[in-house]
N, C-alpha and C positions, 0 to 999 in steps of 0.2 A: 408201174411197181418195183421195189427195189426193196423189201426188208428181207431183214434175218431169220434165218428159213427154222432154225429155233422159239423164236415168238411166234410163230405157226405152227408150229405145232403142239408148244408150252397151251394151245388159244384153243386147242382139238379136247385135251385132256375130258376125260366123262363120259366123251361122245360114244353111243352105241351104235350097231345095225336094228335098222327096224323096217319089218318085227322082229324080236331074240330070234337069234337061230337061225337069219337069213341070210348070210353074208348080205344085207342088201344098205346100201351108204351111199354119200356125194361123196363119196371118193372111188368108189367101184362104177357109179353114174357117170363120174368125173372122166375115168376110162374107158367107159363102155366093158367093163368086164362085172357088172354091178350083177351082184347073186353068187360071186363066188370069192374066194380066201381075198382077202384085199387088203395086208401087210405094204404090200410091196406098192397096190394103187396108194394106199396113202403119205409113203414116201415119196413118190410123184406126186402129186396133190400138192404136198410142204412144199418141196423146190416152186415148182411153181407159182403156185400163193408171193414165192417170196420173190420171183421174178427171176431167179433160176432154173428153167427145167430141165433134167436132167438129158443129157443129147441121144439116152438111147429111149425109149419107149417100149417100158414091158412089164408087164403085171409077173411077170418070174425073178427068184434070186436069183437064180445059176443062170438066167439070160444076160439078167446085168452084169454080174461077177464076169463074166467069161467075153462081154462084151469089149468092159475097159480093159482085158488082160492082153484082147486082141487090137486094139485100136490106141488106150493109152494107159499104155503096164506101168507107166509114173505115177498115176491116181490109185494106185493097189499100192498103199502103205501095212506099215506093224505094227504105224506106236500111231493109238487117235488122239485126237483133238475135237470138242467140240464142233459137230455139225456134217463130220462126214454120217458117211450109209454103213450104217453096221448090216452086213452077211453073218447070219448063226450058222450052227453046223447043222438042223435040226428042218430048215429050210422056211426062216422066218427073216424079217429084216427091222430097221428101225433105222431114230435118227439119233446121234452118240449125244448127250446130256456134257457127261462127267465121267473122267477117272479115279472112283475112291478107293486108294489101297488096293489095289490085285481085283477089285472088278472090274465092271461097266455100267454105265447107266444109260438108259435109253428111253426117248419115249419111242414104243410103237401101237401101233394099229393092230386088231383083229390078236389081241390079246389078253392076257386076264389079266384081272388088280392083285392079285397075290397070287403065292405057289399053285393052290390049288385051282383046277379048272384048267380045257387046253391055254398054251401055251403059244401055240400059232394058229389056234382057231378060237379065239376068245371070246369075239361078237368086238371090245370098247377101247380105247386108246387110254393108256396106260402107262406110268412111267413104272421103268424097269429097272429091277439091279441086279446083273445077274455073272456069274463065274466066266472068266476070259475064256476060262476050256470051251468053253461052250462057240470062239467064235471060230466063223471059220477065216475071214473077210474083214477089212475094212477102206471102202470107197473113199477117198479125196476130192468128190465132182470138179466140174470144171465148170466154172463161172465165167459170167461174160463183162466182168470187171478185169477180167486177164486182157481181155481182145484191145485194139486202138479207141478211143473216144476223141470225140471232137478238141478236148480241156489236149491230151496226153500230143496230139498231132501238133497242135496249134503251139504246147511245147519244142518240141521237135523242131517243128521249122521254124524259129524265131533263134534260134539256137546253131542251127547249119546259115540261116542268116546275115548274123549276129559273123560269124569265122570270113564267112565271103566275102563278107565290105571289109573288113578286116584286112584278107588278103592282098585288095583290089588298095588299099592305100595305103602297101609296104611303098607304091615307087623302087621297085627293084629292074631300071633302067639299065644298060650297058654303059660304059664309058665311052663309048664312040660319039650320045650323042649329050653328052653331057655340056658342052660349051655351051652347042647351042637352045640349051632348054637354062643354061643361066639365061643368056640376053633375051629369051622368050617373059621367062618371068622378069628380069631389072628393066626392059624396055616397054613394061606393062603389054607386051604383043597378046598377053591372056596367061590370066590364074585361075588353077583351082578354087575348090570350093572346100575349107576347112585343114585340117595339116595331117601330115602322117604321125605315127607316133612316135617319132624322134623330135614332132618340133617342126618341123620342116616343113614347109608349102605344099599345095598333095596337088 
């Protein structure tokens, strides 16, 4: 499976705990943390469903951020992009959807649908637009398409072999053998296949 994480997250909008106030969701059950605050479980679940599971499995916002700082600090960025993991300064997380004029819009689990109600334990998946002053960090996760795959390997191998074969066609023999080579070719003793880059017999 290889689907955009925001497509997955948007498809979950409106999902709520069952029963209300229980912290019980499919995201928490998947993380084996059912009954506990689940904003990070939601983020982890979305990335896994999209085919890009986060490299550190945790239900803690601080633990995920600290792992990236220690292992992949280049993934902790200052300018957000859609699909980044957002870590708020009040112990909450979500997935960045857009950056509208000095604010940040994210799809978040375990929040409330508006400004009323709990912001970090609200019981549902909702789209929220918040002030950037509430942001602690943005994480741009490592994705598997950054790794070598068969198509990339094939292209790399083809390029290397073409260069290698070109080197073999250069016929950069020394002058000491020139007379013997010309005799062998003119007498038909042997002939190579094809020509060198300058059109001479190979």
